[in-house]
Biopython code that builds the backbone (N, CA, C, O; Angstrom):
import numpy as np
from Bio.PDB.StructureBuilder import StructureBuilder

atoms = [
    (1, "MET", "N", (4.528, -14.970, -2.512)),
    (1, "MET", "CA", (5.568, -13.892, -1.703)),
    (1, "MET", "C", (5.018, -14.553, 0.103)),
    (1, "MET", "O", (5.772, -14.215, 1.015)),
    (2, "GLY", "N", (3.909, -15.332, 0.445)),
    (2, "GLY", "CA", (3.943, -15.746, 1.546)),
    (2, "GLY", "C", (3.881, -14.335, 2.516)),
    (2, "GLY", "O", (3.755, -13.211, 2.029)),
    (3, "LYS", "N", (3.980, -14.577, 3.801)),
    (3, "LYS", "CA", (4.280, -13.947, 4.870)),
    (3, "LYS", "C", (4.918, -13.050, 5.223)),
    (3, "LYS", "O", (5.456, -13.364, 6.285)),
    (4, "GLN", "N", (5.243, -11.819, 4.851)),
    (4, "GLN", "CA", (6.282, -11.149, 5.749)),
    (4, "GLN", "C", (6.128, -9.619, 5.312)),
    (4, "GLN", "O", (5.979, -9.083, 4.213)),
    (5, "PRO", "N", (6.235, -9.080, 6.759)),
    (5, "PRO", "CA", (5.540, -7.906, 6.793)),
    (5, "PRO", "C", (5.972, -7.314, 5.284)),
    (5, "PRO", "O", (6.581, -7.677, 4.277)),
    (6, "ALA", "N", (5.235, -6.140, 5.820)),
    (6, "ALA", "CA", (5.254, -5.148, 4.706)),
    (6, "ALA", "C", (4.592, -4.259, 4.768)),
    (6, "ALA", "O", (3.406, -4.485, 5.005)),
    (7, "VAL", "N", (4.998, -2.950, 4.600)),
    (7, "VAL", "CA", (4.066, -1.663, 4.184)),
    (7, "VAL", "C", (3.643, -1.248, 2.970)),
    (7, "VAL", "O", (4.524, -1.256, 2.110)),
    (8, "TYR", "N", (2.378, -0.823, 2.570)),
    (8, "TYR", "CA", (1.710, -1.007, 1.616)),
    (8, "TYR", "C", (1.260, 0.483, 1.355)),
    (8, "TYR", "O", (0.979, 1.219, 2.301)),
    (9, "ILE", "N", (1.196, 0.940, -0.060)),
    (9, "ILE", "CA", (-0.163, 2.460, -0.237)),
    (9, "ILE", "C", (-1.035, 2.100, -1.411)),
    (9, "ILE", "O", (-0.468, 1.966, -2.495)),
    (10, "MET", "N", (-2.304, 1.929, -1.343)),
    (10, "MET", "CA", (-3.279, 1.478, -2.229)),
    (10, "MET", "C", (-3.653, 3.155, -2.723)),
    (10, "MET", "O", (-3.631, 4.268, -2.198)),
    (11, "ALA", "N", (-4.017, 2.528, -4.123)),
    (11, "ALA", "CA", (-4.427, 4.502, -4.749)),
    (11, "ALA", "C", (-5.941, 3.799, -5.584)),
    (11, "ALA", "O", (-6.083, 2.641, -5.976)),
    (12, "ASN", "N", (-6.869, 4.873, -5.664)),
    (12, "ASN", "CA", (-7.489, 4.912, -6.741)),
    (12, "ASN", "C", (-7.313, 5.060, -8.085)),
    (12, "ASN", "O", (-8.036, 4.403, -8.834)),
    (13, "LYS", "N", (-6.492, 5.797, -8.535)),
    (13, "LYS", "CA", (-6.428, 6.326, -9.694)),
    (13, "LYS", "C", (-4.747, 7.173, -9.203)),
    (13, "LYS", "O", (-4.387, 7.386, -8.045)),
    (14, "ARG", "N", (-3.914, 7.544, -10.571)),
    (14, "ARG", "CA", (-2.881, 8.424, -10.445)),
    (14, "ARG", "C", (-2.800, 9.237, -9.705)),
    (14, "ARG", "O", (-3.589, 10.096, -10.099)),
    (15, "ASN", "N", (-2.140, 9.709, -8.448)),
    (15, "ASN", "CA", (-2.222, 11.157, -7.859)),
    (15, "ASN", "C", (-3.726, 11.186, -7.446)),
    (15, "ASN", "O", (-4.368, 12.223, -7.279)),
    (16, "GLY", "N", (-4.240, 9.840, -7.294)),
    (16, "GLY", "CA", (-5.989, 9.936, -6.249)),
    (16, "GLY", "C", (-5.798, 10.145, -5.048)),
    (16, "GLY", "O", (-4.942, 10.884, -4.563)),
    (17, "THR", "N", (-6.792, 9.339, -4.353)),
    (17, "THR", "CA", (-6.864, 8.723, -3.559)),
    (17, "THR", "C", (-5.646, 8.211, -2.882)),
    (17, "THR", "O", (-4.717, 7.984, -3.657)),
    (18, "LEU", "N", (-5.419, 7.971, -1.611)),
    (18, "LEU", "CA", (-4.482, 7.290, -0.599)),
    (18, "LEU", "C", (-4.448, 6.812, 0.303)),
    (18, "LEU", "O", (-4.567, 7.588, 1.250)),
    (19, "SER", "N", (-4.272, 5.276, 0.688)),
    (19, "SER", "CA", (-4.598, 5.096, 1.666)),
    (19, "SER", "C", (-2.907, 4.053, 1.988)),
    (19, "SER", "O", (-2.270, 3.449, 1.125)),
    (20, "THR", "N", (-2.577, 4.156, 3.489)),
    (20, "THR", "CA", (-1.431, 3.376, 3.765)),
    (20, "THR", "C", (-1.738, 2.249, 4.751)),
    (20, "THR", "O", (-2.659, 2.583, 5.497)),
    (21, "GLY", "N", (-1.352, 1.244, 4.954)),
    (21, "GLY", "CA", (-1.367, 0.050, 5.731)),
    (21, "GLY", "C", (-0.226, -0.840, 5.808)),
    (21, "GLY", "O", (0.644, -0.918, 4.941)),
    (22, "VAL", "N", (-0.271, -1.566, 6.976)),
    (22, "VAL", "CA", (0.764, -2.557, 7.401)),
    (22, "VAL", "C", (0.203, -3.681, 7.610)),
    (22, "VAL", "O", (-0.621, -3.757, 8.522)),
    (23, "THR", "N", (0.493, -4.738, 6.872)),
    (23, "THR", "CA", (0.175, -6.274, 6.834)),
    (23, "THR", "C", (1.177, -7.207, 7.315)),
    (23, "THR", "O", (2.229, -6.578, 7.198)),
    (24, "ALA", "N", (1.453, -8.389, 7.804)),
    (24, "ALA", "CA", (1.993, -9.493, 7.317)),
    (24, "ALA", "C", (1.659, -10.439, 6.093)),
    (24, "ALA", "O", (2.472, -11.261, 5.672)),
    (25, "ASN", "N", (0.963, -10.339, 5.795)),
    (25, "ASN", "CA", (1.159, -10.843, 4.032)),
    (25, "ASN", "C", (0.493, -10.184, 3.108)),
    (25, "ASN", "O", (-0.721, -10.012, 3.000)),
    (26, "LEU", "N", (1.634, -9.714, 2.246)),
    (26, "LEU", "CA", (0.616, -8.641, 1.476)),
    (26, "LEU", "C", (-0.169, -9.168, 0.046)),
    (26, "LEU", "O", (-0.739, -8.426, -0.754)),
    (27, "THR", "N", (-0.083, -10.145, -0.017)),
    (27, "THR", "CA", (-0.703, -10.690, -1.350)),
    (27, "THR", "C", (-2.235, -10.562, -0.787)),
    (27, "THR", "O", (-3.176, -9.857, -1.151)),
    (28, "ALA", "N", (-2.084, -11.609, 0.328)),
    (28, "ALA", "CA", (-3.564, -11.713, 0.700)),
    (28, "ALA", "C", (-4.280, -10.165, 1.057)),
    (28, "ALA", "O", (-5.346, -9.769, 0.586)),
    (29, "ARG", "N", (-3.698, -9.671, 1.689)),
    (29, "ARG", "CA", (-4.550, -8.553, 2.422)),
    (29, "ARG", "C", (-4.656, -7.282, 0.890)),
    (29, "ARG", "O", (-5.715, -6.668, 0.757)),
    (30, "VAL", "N", (-3.851, -7.106, 0.185)),
    (30, "VAL", "CA", (-3.945, -6.257, -1.453)),
    (30, "VAL", "C", (-5.422, -6.962, -1.889)),
    (30, "VAL", "O", (-6.428, -6.256, -1.967)),
    (31, "TRP", "N", (-5.471, -8.609, -2.203)),
    (31, "TRP", "CA", (-6.387, -9.404, -2.362)),
    (31, "TRP", "C", (-8.084, -8.947, -2.117)),
    (31, "TRP", "O", (-9.100, -8.846, -2.805)),
    (32, "GLN", "N", (-7.738, -8.784, -0.921)),
    (32, "GLN", "CA", (-9.159, -8.208, 0.270)),
    (32, "GLN", "C", (-9.340, -6.815, -0.591)),
    (32, "GLN", "O", (-10.326, -6.594, -1.295)),
    (33, "HIS", "N", (-8.202, -5.888, -0.418)),
    (33, "HIS", "CA", (-9.084, -4.292, -0.881)),
    (33, "HIS", "C", (-9.710, -4.643, -2.612)),
    (33, "HIS", "O", (-10.806, -4.212, -2.971)),
    (34, "LYS", "N", (-8.638, -5.632, -3.713)),
    (34, "LYS", "CA", (-9.141, -5.729, -4.863)),
    (34, "LYS", "C", (-10.289, -6.738, -5.000)),
    (34, "LYS", "O", (-10.724, -7.272, -6.019)),
    (35, "GLU", "N", (-10.603, -6.842, -3.954)),
    (35, "GLU", "CA", (-12.280, -7.904, -3.440)),
    (35, "GLU", "C", (-13.208, -7.053, -2.664)),
    (35, "GLU", "O", (-14.280, -7.596, -2.397)),
    (36, "GLY", "N", (-13.058, -5.970, -2.286)),
    (36, "GLY", "CA", (-14.225, -5.149, -1.752)),
    (36, "GLY", "C", (-14.616, -5.624, -0.574)),
    (36, "GLY", "O", (-15.595, -5.229, 0.059)),
    (37, "ILE", "N", (-13.372, -7.027, -0.059)),
    (37, "ILE", "CA", (-13.804, -7.254, 1.101)),
    (37, "ILE", "C", (-13.335, -6.348, 2.525)),
    (37, "ILE", "O", (-13.908, -6.238, 3.608)),
    (38, "ALA", "N", (-12.423, -5.935, 2.167)),
    (38, "ALA", "CA", (-11.613, -5.096, 2.870)),
    (38, "ALA", "C", (-12.423, -3.483, 3.461)),
    (38, "ALA", "O", (-12.361, -2.421, 2.842)),
    (39, "ASP", "N", (-13.092, -3.686, 4.692)),
    (39, "ASP", "CA", (-13.993, -2.842, 4.653)),
    (39, "ASP", "C", (-13.675, -1.585, 4.906)),
    (39, "ASP", "O", (-12.452, -1.573, 5.043)),
    (40, "GLY", "N", (-14.103, -0.517, 5.044)),
    (40, "GLY", "CA", (-13.784, 1.159, 5.552)),
    (40, "GLY", "C", (-13.331, 2.103, 4.467)),
    (40, "GLY", "O", (-14.108, 2.503, 3.601)),
    (41, "PHE", "N", (-12.219, 2.409, 4.519)),
    (41, "PHE", "CA", (-11.577, 3.871, 3.735)),
    (41, "PHE", "C", (-11.304, 3.380, 2.269)),
    (41, "PHE", "O", (-11.473, 4.025, 1.234)),
    (42, "THR", "N", (-10.808, 2.000, 2.420)),
    (42, "THR", "CA", (-10.248, 1.485, 1.070)),
    (42, "THR", "C", (-11.633, 1.060, 0.268)),
    (42, "THR", "O", (-11.866, 1.474, -0.868)),
    (43, "GLU", "N", (-12.281, 0.423, 0.798)),
    (43, "GLU", "CA", (-13.642, 0.039, -0.086)),
    (43, "GLU", "C", (-14.138, 1.669, -0.126)),
    (43, "GLU", "O", (-14.194, 1.991, -1.313)),
    (44, "GLN", "N", (-14.470, 2.662, 0.639)),
    (44, "GLN", "CA", (-15.903, 3.458, 0.459)),
    (44, "GLN", "C", (-14.653, 4.369, -0.976)),
    (44, "GLN", "O", (-15.353, 4.938, -1.814)),
    (45, "TYR", "N", (-13.797, 4.453, -1.137)),
    (45, "TYR", "CA", (-12.639, 5.376, -2.184)),
    (45, "TYR", "C", (-12.574, 4.884, -3.220)),
    (45, "TYR", "O", (-12.427, 5.657, -4.167)),
    (46, "ASP", "N", (-12.672, 3.016, -3.583)),
    (46, "ASP", "CA", (-12.338, 2.420, -4.351)),
    (46, "ASP", "C", (-10.968, 1.834, -4.333)),
    (46, "ASP", "O", (-10.657, 1.084, -5.258)),
    (47, "LEU", "N", (-10.133, 2.085, -3.405)),
    (47, "LEU", "CA", (-8.777, 2.188, -3.395)),
    (47, "LEU", "C", (-8.272, 0.306, -3.959)),
    (47, "LEU", "O", (-8.228, -0.597, -3.125)),
    (48, "ARG", "N", (-7.996, 0.103, -5.260)),
    (48, "ARG", "CA", (-8.258, -1.194, -5.546)),
    (48, "ARG", "C", (-6.511, -1.684, -6.230)),
    (48, "ARG", "O", (-6.307, -2.879, -6.444)),
    (49, "ALA", "N", (-5.478, -0.728, -6.488)),
    (49, "ALA", "CA", (-4.109, -0.386, -6.800)),
    (49, "ALA", "C", (-2.981, -0.299, -6.025)),
    (49, "ALA", "O", (-2.644, 0.678, -5.356)),
    (50, "LEU", "N", (-2.359, -1.432, -6.140)),
    (50, "LEU", "CA", (-1.205, -1.724, -4.981)),
    (50, "LEU", "C", (-0.502, -0.179, -5.688)),
    (50, "LEU", "O", (-0.373, -0.283, -6.908)),
    (51, "VAL", "N", (-0.102, 1.018, -5.189)),
    (51, "VAL", "CA", (1.226, 1.363, -5.937)),
    (51, "VAL", "C", (2.268, 1.491, -4.749)),
    (51, "VAL", "O", (3.070, 2.342, -5.133)),
    (52, "ASP", "N", (2.494, 1.221, -3.977)),
    (52, "ASP", "CA", (4.048, 1.293, -3.352)),
    (52, "ASP", "C", (4.047, 0.257, -2.314)),
    (52, "ASP", "O", (3.032, 0.246, -1.617)),
    (53, "ALA", "N", (4.866, -0.535, -2.072)),
    (53, "ALA", "CA", (5.262, -1.735, -1.176)),
    (53, "ALA", "C", (6.582, -1.758, -0.902)),
    (53, "ALA", "O", (7.370, -1.548, -1.824)),
    (54, "GLU", "N", (7.140, -2.061, 0.644)),
    (54, "GLU", "CA", (7.938, -1.841, 1.164)),
    (54, "GLU", "C", (7.662, -3.385, 1.886)),
    (54, "GLU", "O", (6.592, -3.787, 2.342)),
    (55, "GLN", "N", (8.941, -4.095, 1.840)),
    (55, "GLN", "CA", (8.811, -5.473, 3.007)),
    (55, "GLN", "C", (9.851, -4.984, 4.061)),
    (55, "GLN", "O", (10.825, -4.235, 3.982)),
    (56, "HIS", "N", (9.348, -5.603, 4.955)),
    (56, "HIS", "CA", (10.314, -5.203, 5.829)),
    (56, "HIS", "C", (10.591, -6.845, 6.938)),
    (56, "HIS", "O", (9.783, -7.773, 6.961)),
    (57, "LYS", "N", (11.722, -6.812, 7.627)),
    (57, "LYS", "CA", (12.017, -8.115, 8.969)),
    (57, "LYS", "C", (11.547, -8.434, 9.291)),
    (57, "LYS", "O", (11.169, -9.575, 9.025)),
    (58, "ASP", "N", (11.058, -7.612, 10.312)),
    (58, "ASP", "CA", (10.029, -7.824, 10.883)),
    (58, "ASP", "C", (8.546, -7.020, 11.306)),
    (58, "ASP", "O", (8.287, -6.276, 10.360)),
    (59, "MET", "N", (7.757, -6.927, 12.099)),
    (59, "MET", "CA", (6.564, -6.633, 12.024)),
    (59, "MET", "C", (6.858, -5.344, 12.714)),
    (59, "MET", "O", (6.472, -4.366, 12.075)),
    (60, "ALA", "N", (7.403, -5.103, 13.780)),
    (60, "ALA", "CA", (7.795, -3.894, 14.155)),
    (60, "ALA", "C", (8.305, -2.999, 13.627)),
    (60, "ALA", "O", (7.846, -1.955, 14.091)),
    (61, "SER", "N", (9.125, -2.800, 12.784)),
    (61, "SER", "CA", (9.696, -1.944, 11.630)),
    (61, "SER", "C", (8.802, -1.981, 10.981)),
    (61, "SER", "O", (8.680, -0.776, 10.759)),
    (62, "ALA", "N", (7.824, -2.558, 10.330)),
    (62, "ALA", "CA", (6.830, -2.059, 9.120)),
    (62, "ALA", "C", (6.149, -1.062, 10.041)),
    (62, "ALA", "O", (6.256, 0.149, 9.848)),
    (63, "ILE", "N", (5.601, -1.468, 10.826)),
    (63, "ILE", "CA", (4.613, -0.787, 12.194)),
    (63, "ILE", "C", (4.945, 0.882, 11.934)),
    (63, "ILE", "O", (4.294, 1.870, 11.592)),
    (64, "GLU", "N", (6.493, 0.547, 12.346)),
    (64, "GLU", "CA", (7.401, 1.855, 12.617)),
    (64, "GLU", "C", (7.189, 2.828, 11.798)),
    (64, "GLU", "O", (6.886, 3.958, 12.182)),
    (65, "ARG", "N", (7.391, 2.338, 10.020)),
    (65, "ARG", "CA", (7.441, 2.531, 9.417)),
    (65, "ARG", "C", (6.050, 3.404, 8.363)),
    (65, "ARG", "O", (6.104, 4.397, 7.637)),
    (66, "GLU", "N", (4.901, 2.467, 8.731)),
    (66, "GLU", "CA", (3.699, 2.644, 8.179)),
    (66, "GLU", "C", (3.181, 4.053, 9.414)),
    (66, "GLU", "O", (2.409, 4.880, 8.929)),
    (67, "LYS", "N", (3.478, 4.205, 10.466)),
    (67, "LYS", "CA", (3.629, 5.209, 11.282)),
    (67, "LYS", "C", (3.833, 6.867, 10.662)),
    (67, "LYS", "O", (3.074, 7.837, 10.644)),
    (68, "GLN", "N", (5.456, 6.612, 10.108)),
    (68, "GLN", "CA", (6.193, 7.653, 9.851)),
    (68, "GLN", "C", (5.704, 7.623, 8.391)),
    (68, "GLN", "O", (6.195, 8.676, 7.983)),
    (69, "ILE", "N", (5.097, 7.126, 7.423)),
    (69, "ILE", "CA", (4.235, 7.469, 5.947)),
    (69, "ILE", "C", (3.122, 7.977, 5.933)),
    (69, "ILE", "O", (2.629, 8.528, 4.949)),
    (70, "LYS", "N", (2.366, 7.798, 7.499)),
    (70, "LYS", "CA", (0.904, 8.116, 7.564)),
    (70, "LYS", "C", (1.506, 9.950, 7.926)),
    (70, "LYS", "O", (1.207, 10.805, 7.092)),
    (71, "GLU", "N", (2.158, 10.280, 8.932)),
    (71, "GLU", "CA", (2.485, 11.009, 9.273)),
    (71, "GLU", "C", (2.796, 12.546, 8.456)),
    (71, "GLU", "O", (2.799, 13.740, 8.752)),
    (72, "TRP", "N", (3.157, 11.318, 6.728)),
    (72, "TRP", "CA", (3.965, 12.541, 6.119)),
    (72, "TRP", "C", (3.052, 13.657, 5.225)),
    (72, "TRP", "O", (1.929, 13.192, 5.036)),
    (73, "LYS", "N", (3.167, 14.569, 4.816)),
    (73, "LYS", "CA", (2.243, 15.476, 3.966)),
    (73, "LYS", "C", (2.473, 14.515, 2.422)),
    (73, "LYS", "O", (3.442, 14.004, 1.860)),
    (74, "ARG", "N", (0.713, 14.642, 2.096)),
    (74, "ARG", "CA", (0.687, 14.691, 0.621)),
    (74, "ARG", "C", (1.883, 14.091, 0.009)),
    (74, "ARG", "O", (2.427, 12.989, -0.060)),
    (75, "ARG", "N", (2.077, 15.434, -0.452)),
    (75, "ARG", "CA", (3.265, 15.583, -1.506)),
    (75, "ARG", "C", (4.481, 14.735, -1.029)),
    (75, "ARG", "O", (5.289, 15.664, -1.030)),
    (76, "TRP", "N", (4.818, 14.238, -0.841)),
    (76, "TRP", "CA", (5.961, 13.268, 0.138)),
    (76, "TRP", "C", (5.410, 11.817, -0.392)),
    (76, "TRP", "O", (6.038, 11.176, -1.235)),
    (77, "LYS", "N", (4.494, 11.475, 0.033)),
    (77, "LYS", "CA", (3.627, 10.315, -0.356)),
    (77, "LYS", "C", (3.992, 10.286, -2.364)),
    (77, "LYS", "O", (4.808, 9.714, -3.087)),
    (78, "LEU", "N", (2.952, 11.165, -2.546)),
    (78, "LEU", "CA", (3.323, 11.142, -4.227)),
    (78, "LEU", "C", (4.878, 10.996, -4.630)),
    (78, "LEU", "O", (5.184, 10.190, -5.509)),
    (79, "ALA", "N", (5.893, 11.805, -3.965)),
    (79, "ALA", "CA", (6.981, 11.554, -4.544)),
    (79, "ALA", "C", (7.467, 9.990, -4.572)),
    (79, "ALA", "O", (8.049, 9.294, -5.405)),
    (80, "LEU", "N", (6.901, 9.761, -3.145)),
    (80, "LEU", "CA", (7.429, 8.378, -2.980)),
    (80, "LEU", "C", (7.270, 7.076, -3.910)),
    (80, "LEU", "O", (8.140, 6.283, -4.267)),
    (81, "ILE", "N", (5.643, 7.102, -4.245)),
    (81, "ILE", "CA", (5.432, 6.382, -5.223)),
    (81, "ILE", "C", (5.998, 6.659, -6.095)),
    (81, "ILE", "O", (6.650, 5.775, -6.651)),
    (82, "GLU", "N", (6.016, 8.243, -6.710)),
    (82, "GLU", "CA", (6.781, 8.654, -8.020)),
    (82, "GLU", "C", (8.269, 7.795, -8.322)),
    (82, "GLU", "O", (8.619, 7.356, -9.417)),
    (83, "GLN", "N", (9.037, 7.690, -7.002)),
    (83, "GLN", "CA", (10.540, 7.745, -7.214)),
    (83, "GLN", "C", (10.343, 5.973, -7.489)),
    (83, "GLN", "O", (11.137, 5.437, -8.261)),
    (84, "HIS", "N", (9.277, 5.149, -6.830)),
    (84, "HIS", "CA", (9.262, 3.351, -7.151)),
    (84, "HIS", "C", (8.851, 3.149, -7.820)),
    (84, "HIS", "O", (9.264, 2.169, -8.439)),
    (85, "ASN", "N", (7.562, 3.936, -8.372)),
    (85, "ASN", "CA", (6.733, 3.513, -9.458)),
    (85, "ASN", "C", (6.118, 4.465, -10.217)),
    (85, "ASN", "O", (4.898, 4.630, -10.196)),
    (86, "PRO", "N", (7.121, 5.317, -11.107)),
    (86, "PRO", "CA", (6.974, 6.885, -11.961)),
    (86, "PRO", "C", (5.598, 6.256, -12.890)),
    (86, "PRO", "O", (5.383, 7.057, -13.800)),
    (87, "LYS", "N", (4.779, 5.281, -12.932)),
    (87, "LYS", "CA", (4.166, 4.984, -13.859)),
    (87, "LYS", "C", (2.806, 4.907, -13.132)),
    (87, "LYS", "O", (1.804, 5.242, -13.763)),
    (88, "TRP", "N", (2.738, 4.649, -12.339)),
    (88, "TRP", "CA", (1.403, 4.282, -11.484)),
    (88, "TRP", "C", (0.888, 2.967, -11.501)),
    (88, "TRP", "O", (-0.313, 2.700, -11.536)),
    (89, "ARG", "N", (1.984, 2.001, -11.472)),
    (89, "ARG", "CA", (1.363, 0.436, -12.403)),
    (89, "ARG", "C", (0.815, -0.189, -11.335)),
    (89, "ARG", "O", (1.222, 0.318, -10.290)),
    (90, "ASP", "N", (-0.028, -1.186, -11.151)),
    (90, "ASP", "CA", (-0.391, -1.622, -10.404)),
    (90, "ASP", "C", (0.387, -2.995, -10.171)),
    (90, "ASP", "O", (0.433, -3.856, -11.050)),
    (91, "LEU", "N", (1.160, -3.178, -8.585)),
    (91, "LEU", "CA", (2.402, -3.831, -8.198)),
    (91, "LEU", "C", (1.698, -5.105, -7.856)),
    (91, "LEU", "O", (2.480, -6.055, -7.806)),
    (92, "TYR", "N", (0.616, -5.365, -7.638)),
    (92, "TYR", "CA", (0.262, -6.516, -7.457)),
    (92, "TYR", "C", (0.734, -8.102, -8.121)),
    (92, "TYR", "O", (1.077, -9.167, -7.608)),
    (93, "GLU", "N", (0.599, -7.749, -9.136)),
    (93, "GLU", "CA", (1.282, -9.257, -9.816)),
    (93, "GLU", "C", (2.314, -9.307, -9.632)),
    (93, "GLU", "O", (2.972, -10.207, -10.154)),
    (94, "ASP", "N", (2.759, -8.591, -9.010)),
    (94, "ASP", "CA", (4.697, -7.999, -8.717)),
    (94, "ASP", "C", (4.724, -9.102, -7.665)),
    (94, "ASP", "O", (5.594, -9.950, -7.864)),
    (95, "PHE", "N", (4.021, -9.261, -6.676)),
    (95, "PHE", "CA", (3.806, -9.950, -5.365)),
    (95, "PHE", "C", (3.465, -11.510, -5.086)),
    (95, "PHE", "O", (3.915, -12.345, -4.301)),
    (96, "ILE", "N", (2.611, -11.519, -5.940)),
    (96, "ILE", "CA", (1.876, -12.703, -6.149)),
    (96, "ILE", "C", (2.654, -14.274, -6.834)),
    (96, "ILE", "O", (1.967, -15.282, -6.998)),
]
sb = StructureBuilder()
sb.init_structure("model")
sb.init_model(0)
sb.init_chain("A")
sb.init_seg("    ")
for serial, (resi, resn, name, xyz) in enumerate(atoms, 1):
    if name == "N":
        sb.init_residue(resn, " ", resi, " ")
    sb.init_atom(name, np.array(xyz, "f"), 0.0, 1.0, " ", f" {name:<3s}", serial, name[0])
structure = sb.get_structure()
C-alpha cells in the first residue's frame, strides 16, 4: 500500500476493546501494533486486529475523521465496523 493517510480501528476481539488511530503509512503502523512495538493503549489491551480502515487524500482530512470517530459513542463505532467488516476479519492482509 505504501504511504497514504488513513484512519484505522484496532481491536482485540469481536465487540472487544477498540482503538482509533491515524497514520501516513497504514501497513507499517499496523505491523507495529501486531509486533507489540507500539506502546501504550494498544499494547496494554493486546489490540492486534485491524478491523476498519479508511484511506484519505491528505493527512488533514484523515486527522479530522479520526477526531470525529473518537468522539462517537461506542455503539456507533461498532456499527461502522459491522457495516464494513461484519465478520470482524483482520484486514491487515488486504493492505500489504
